[in-house]
N, C-alpha and C positions, 0 to 999 in steps of 0.2 A: 689201421686196426691192430691192436696189440696182439702179438703172437705169444701165447702163454708158454712158460717154461715147462718142458716135459719132466714129469716125475714118475717114479715107480708106481705102477698100478697093479701090483701083484695081489692075488687074492689074500684076504685076511681071514681070521677066524670068524664064523658067523656072529654077527652082532657086535663085532669089535670096531673100535675106532682106529684110524691110521696112525702110523708113526710119521714123524716129520720128514719132508724131503730133506735129504742129507746134504748140507752145505759144509760139513765138517772136514771133508776130505781135502779141501784146499785151504791153505793158510790165508788169513785175512790181514792184508797189509794196508787196508784203507784207513786213513787217519780218522780217529773217532769222531771228529767234528763234522765229517762228511757223511756219516751214516744217517740214513733216514728212518731207522728203526724208531718206533714210538712217534711216528708222524702220520698225519692224514694225507692221502693223495685225494685231491678233489678234481673230478673230471671237468675239463674245459669244454666250451661249446664245440671246439674243433674235434673233440672225441666223439665221433659218429658211430663208433662200435656199439651194436645193440646190447652187448653184455655190460659194457662199462660206461656208456653214456648216462650222465646224471648220477653217478655213484660217488660215494666216499669210501676209500679203502684205508683200513688201518694196517700199517706196515709192522710186522712182527720181527722181521730179520732183513738186513741189508748189508751185504759185504761184497768183496771182489768176485765172488762166485755167482751172485745174483740177489734176488729179493723175494720175499714171501709175505703175503698179506691176506686180509679178509675183507670183503665188501661188508659194510656195516649198515646199509640202508636199503637192502633189497630183500623183502621177505619171500619165503616160499608159502605154500598153502598148508603147511604142516605146523602144528603146535608142538611144544616140547613133550606134552603128554602123549601125543600121537607117536612121536619118535620113540619114546620109552616103550610104548606098547609094541612097536614094530621090532624091538630087540628084546622082547619078552621081559620087560620091567614094568611093574605097576607102581604108579605114583601113589605113595602112602599118605600124602597130605593134599588138601584141596588147593588147586592152582589159583593164582591170582590173575583173573582175566585181563586186568589193565596193566600188568607188568610188562615193560618193554621187551624183556627177554622171553616172554611166553611164546612168541612165534620163532620158529626155526628160520634162520636167514639163508639166503643163497650167497655163499662166501666167495664163489668164483668157479671158473670152468675146469680147474685142475682138481682131479680126484673128487669129482662132484658127488660121488656116492658115499663119501666118507666124512666123518665129523671132526670139526675143529671148534674148541670151546675157549673163548677168551674169558678171563675171570680175574677177580682180585685174588692175590696169593693167600688162599685160605684152604687148608686141608692138604693132605699128602697123597699124590697120585703117581702112578707108575710111569707115566710119560708126560712130563711137564717141562716146558721151556720158559724160563723167566725172561720177559721182555724188559721190564723195569722193576723197580721195587714195589710198584702198585698194580702191575698188569702181568699176567702169565697166560700161556696157552697150553692146554692139555688136549691130548689126542687119544687117551686111553679110556676104555669103557668104564673104569672104576669111578670116574667123576659123575657119569650119569647114574650109576648105582647109588652114589651119595645123594644126588638130586632126588631120586625116587624115594629114598628114606627120609627126605627132609633135612639132609645134612650137607647139602651142596653149598658152594660159595654164596655169600650174600648178594654179590653182583656178578652177573655173567651174561655171556652172549653165545648162543649155540648156533653154529652154521654148518651147512653141508658144502664141502668144496672150499677151495682157496684160490688165490691168484698168485702166479709165479712168473718171475722174469729171469732170464739168463744173464750172464755177465755183460754189463754195459747196456742191456736192453732198456731198463727203466730210465737210465740217464738220457738215452737217446729220445725216448718218448717225452720226457720233461723238456728237453732242448727243443723239441718240435711243437711245444705248446700243447701237449696232450694233458698235462696235469699241473695243478698248483700244489704246493707242499706247505704244510704248517705243522708245528708241534701239536701232538694230539691232546685232547682234553677228555679226561675220564668221565665227566658229566655227560658229554655228547656220546661217548662210547657206551655207557651203561644205563643212563637214566632218561635221555631225551627220546620222545616218540620218533619212530623211524622216519616219518615224513618230514620232520623238522631238522634232521641231521645235516643235510646238504647245505641248507641256508645257514645253520649255526656254524658249520665248519668254515664257510666263506667269511662269516662275520669275525672269526678269529683273526682274519687278515684285514679286517676293516672294509670288506668288499660287500656292496649291495648286489645281490644276484641280478637285479634288473639292469645294473650297469656293466655286468660282465660281458666281455666280447671275446671272440676267438682270437683277437689280436694280442691279448694280454700275455705277459710272460709269467714265469714262476717266481715265487717269493723266496 
């Protein structure tokens, strides 16, 4: 069972979104080619953990201090409109019921009461981390204020909570056949229906889910 990295859970202002877990205090001497940022982690059959079994995780950060990611295929029972209402924001435009990002996702067990928004780099917000040139993560409330006004990013994924690993922990889980890894695809991240994301991520590796066994290693 994955043991999730402990991060600060200090109270924030009412309705605010969290700051990122701080990886900046340690220097990152990991060779760039070994970083799994902007990769999907795909849970193997050996992953029997009830939180992570059957999941796809998008890794936002991976360095010598640890890793941080968001589960991208596990919905909550809350819509974005419901979330806005809970933090006293009113959606000023009609929502699109069929939009993949309309449901708030369960991003992971770390800071599960706080919001993490993956989105295309569009707009300027007070707490944003660039993952790549095409994907960013924002944790400040102003992105939801923009969404309420109809001025949010064209593509986004709103989640509560994240997944975190301490130094060497993720590497150990991969070595024990807990995860497959593959370079992320933005279409899967932002456009594909949630229930199709696990299969689609496997297909990036040329793997048929029916052929997957707990004996397979990572790519």
